[in-house]
N, C-alpha and C positions, 0 to 999 in steps of 0.2 A: 090729450086727445087719444082716443082708442084707434087701433089700426082699422083698416077698411077691407071688406070682403069684395071679391070680384063681382058678385051680384049687385052690391050697392054701387060700386063704381060704374058698372055697365048701365044701370038704371039712370044714374046721373048723367052719363055721357049721352044716352038716348034722349034725355030731356034738353040737351044742348047747353048744360051748365058750363060756365067758364071754369076750367079746372087747370091747376098747375101740376102736371104729371111729369116726373123725371124717371127715365129708364136708366138704371145704372149698370146694365149689362155691357158686354163688349160689342163693338161695331158689327162683327159677323153675326152675332146673335140677333141684334136689332134688324139687320138686313134680312134674316130668315123669316122673322115674324115680329110685328110690332103693332101697338094699338094707337099710334100717333103721338106718343109722348116725346118730350125733348130728350135726346140721347146725351147723357153725361156719364161715361164709364166711371165706375167707382174710383179707380186709380187716379182719375183726373179731377175728381170732385173738389179737393182742396184748392186747386188752381182756378176753378170756375166759381168758387163761392162768392167772390166779389160781384160777379154778374148776376147772382141770385139775391143780393142783399135787399132788393125791393120787395122780396117775398117773405122777409123775416117774420112778419106778423100775419101772414096769410096762410091758408091751408096749402100744404105741399104734399102730394102723394108720390111716394117713391116705390119703384118696383124693379124686380130682377127676374131670374128664371124661377126660383123657388121661394124667395122671401128672405134668404140669409144675407146676401150682399146688401139688399135694400134695408134690412134691419140695421146693418152696420152704418149705412148712409144716414139713416134716421137718427141713430145715436150720435153720430158725428155732427150732423146739422144742429141737433138740439144743443150739443156742447158748444156750438158756435153762435148760439142765441136765437135759433129759429124756434118759434113758439108753438107751431101747429103742424108737425110733420107726421104723416100717417104712412105706415107700411102696407102695401097690398099683400094680404095674407095668401100665401101659396104661389104668388107671382104668376108668371106666364104659364106655368104648368097647370095651375088651377084654372086660369082663364081659358086655356084651350080645352080642358076637360069639362068645364061647366058652361062656358059661353060658346065655345067653338072657335075655329080659326077665322 
């Protein structure tokens, strides 16, 4: 599955789709600005993976500040058997510049 743009994600959120979105930033970043995703900082992802097992065959969208940490999360989750992980291209920086705060 290809990664996802902020515009595509925003449109899907506006439509009210049920989405599995994971924010892999740190808590302080999440508290400054977030889009309502579940916060699982990248460093804690291996410990939380069992809680996400029910999503192994569902679309999971991961994001961070710029897309780098979430790309690592995507690759890690794929290596652990998740079949449909998509990285939010540009992360929250792109979100804030294209969608707004």
